[in-house]
C-alpha positions in Angstrom: -55.3 -25.7 -26.9 -54.7 -29.2 -25.6 -51.9 -28.1 -23.3 -54.2 -25.4 -21.9 -57.0 -27.9 -21.3 -54.6 -30.3 -19.6 -53.3 -27.5 -17.3 -56.8 -26.6 -16.4 -57.7 -30.2 -15.8 -54.6 -30.6 -13.5 -55.7 -27.4 -11.6 -59.2 -28.9 -11.1 -57.8 -32.1 -9.7 -55.4 -30.2 -7.4 -58.3 -28.0 -6.1 -60.5 -31.0 -5.6 -57.8 -32.7 -3.6 -57.3 -29.6 -1.4 -61.1 -29.3 -0.9 -61.3 -33.0 0.2 -58.5 -32.5 2.7 -60.3 -29.3 4.0 -63.5 -31.3 4.3 -61.8 -34.0 6.3 -60.6 -31.4 8.8 -64.1 -30.2 9.5 -65.4 -31.3 12.9 -69.1 -31.0 11.8 -70.2 -33.3 9.0 -72.7 -30.7 7.7 -69.9 -28.2 7.2 -67.8 -30.8 5.2 -70.6 -31.7 2.8 -70.5 -28.5 0.7 -66.8 -28.8 0.3 -67.0 -32.4 -0.8 -69.8 -31.4 -3.3 -67.6 -28.7 -4.8 -64.6 -31.1 -4.9 -66.7 -33.6 -6.9 -67.7 -30.9 -9.4 -64.1 -29.9 -9.8 -63.1 -33.5 -10.3 -65.8 -34.0 -13.0 -64.8 -30.9 -14.9 -61.1 -31.9 -14.7 -61.8 -35.3 -16.0 -63.9 -34.0 -18.9 -61.3 -31.4 -19.8 -58.6 -34.1 -19.8 -60.8 -36.3 -22.0 -61.4 -33.5 -24.5 -57.6 -32.7 -24.6 -56.9 -36.4 -25.3 -59.4 -36.5 -28.1 -58.1 -33.3 -29.6 -54.5 -34.6 -29.5 -55.6 -37.9 -31.2 -57.4 -36.2 -34.0 -55.2 -33.1 -34.4 -58.1 -30.7 -34.3 -57.3 -27.2 -35.4 -57.0 -24.4 -32.8 -58.5 -22.2 -31.4 -61.6 -23.4 -29.5 -62.4 -26.5 -31.5 -64.7 -27.9 -28.8 -67.5 -25.6 -27.5 -68.0 -28.0 -24.6 -64.5 -27.3 -23.4 -65.3 -23.6 -23.3 -68.4 -24.3 -21.3 -66.4 -26.4 -18.8 -63.8 -23.7 -18.4 -66.6 -21.1 -17.8 -68.1 -23.4 -15.2 -64.7 -23.9 -13.6 -64.2 -20.1 -13.5 -67.5 -19.7 -11.7 -66.6 -22.3 -9.2 -63.2 -20.6 -8.6 -65.1 -17.3 -7.9 -67.6 -19.0 -5.5 -64.7 -20.7 -3.7 -62.8 -17.4 -3.4 -66.0 -15.7 -2.0 -66.6 -18.5 0.4 -63.0 -18.3 1.7 -63.3 -14.5 2.0 -66.5 -14.7 4.1 -65.7 -15.0 7.8 
């Protein structure tokens, strides 16, 4: 469980970085703002997932799904992934 959470956290941070770079390339500030907002959300989710993974590794919590909050964060990340994919697919 902890390795999965860490992998998801890394993915969140990577996505946030890519979104910030995309926002920086926008010529209109209003177009960049939603990208920066989504990036901040990914960053928060990634940080929380990493914190949960660290806590689990310190206390050797049993698998599977020892922390409902982690499941909620992963669900939120999945919804963000879908929104981002839909946004990129829209011309």
